[in-house]
C-alpha positions in Angstrom: -3.0 -24.6 15.7 -4.1 -21.1 14.7 -1.7 -18.8 13.2 -2.7 -15.4 12.2 -1.7 -14.1 8.6 -1.5 -10.6 7.6 -2.7 -10.2 3.9 -1.3 -7.1 1.9 -3.7 -4.9 0.2 -3.1 -6.1 -3.1 -4.0 -9.8 -2.3 -7.0 -8.9 -0.2 -9.4 -9.2 -3.2 -8.5 -12.8 -3.4 -9.0 -13.5 0.4 -12.7 -11.9 0.3 -11.3 -8.7 1.2 -9.9 -9.7 4.6 -6.7 -8.3 5.8 -6.3 -11.0 8.3 -7.0 -14.7 8.2 -6.5 -17.4 10.5 -4.9 -20.8 9.2 -3.7 -24.0 11.0 -0.4 -24.8 9.8 3.0 -26.2 11.2 5.2 -24.6 8.8 5.4 -21.8 6.2 5.2 -24.3 3.4 1.8 -25.9 4.8 0.7 -22.5 5.3 1.0 -21.5 1.7 -0.6 -24.6 0.8 -3.6 -24.0 3.2 -3.9 -20.3 1.9 -4.0 -21.8 -1.7 -6.6 -24.3 -0.8 -8.8 -21.9 1.1 -8.4 -19.0 -1.6 -7.5 -20.7 -4.8 -7.0 -17.6 -6.8 -3.9 -16.7 -4.5 -2.1 -19.8 -5.9 0.0 -18.0 -8.7 0.6 -14.9 -6.7 2.3 -16.5 -3.8 4.5 -19.1 -5.3 6.4 -19.4 -8.7 6.2 -22.4 -10.9 8.8 -24.3 -8.8 6.7 -23.9 -5.6 9.1 -21.3 -4.0 7.6 -18.0 -2.8 7.9 -15.3 -5.5 10.7 -13.3 -5.4 8.7 -10.0 -4.8 7.2 -11.3 -1.6 8.8 -11.2 1.6 7.4 -13.4 4.5 7.8 -12.8 8.1 7.1 -14.8 11.2 6.8 -12.6 14.4 8.8 -9.9 12.5 11.6 -12.4 11.5 12.3 -12.7 7.9 12.1 -16.5 6.8 15.1 -16.0 4.7 17.1 -15.8 7.8 15.3 -18.6 9.4 14.4 -21.9 7.6 13.0 -20.5 4.6 9.5 -22.3 3.8 10.6 -25.1 6.3 10.2 -22.4 9.2 8.0 -24.1 11.8 5.0 -22.3 13.1 3.3 -22.6 16.4 0.0 -21.5 18.1 -0.3 -17.6 18.2 2.5 -16.9 15.6 1.9 -14.0 13.4 2.8 -14.3 9.7 3.2 -11.1 7.5 3.2 -11.4 3.7 4.8 -8.2 2.5 5.2 -7.2 -1.1 8.5 -5.9 -2.1 8.7 -2.4 -3.0 11.2 -0.9 -5.7 12.1 2.6 -6.5 14.6 4.5 -8.2 
């Protein structure tokens, strides 16, 4: 099951400078596992020491924030688009 993942510019150096990658995953948790397996340098940048997505990363499935879905248990299906978006703060 191919899922399109949009990689933010700061993380592209860890995905061989690819802005988009395709993964086979049935949930966000599995997708993060897959990304970390294929691109080991992303491991500490995607999840904290407890295995949860880092606070400064927002993850969307088809433009829906996973925090308002099922979190990392959010299911994925063929053709879904997952966006990883770094949070931006200002003042």
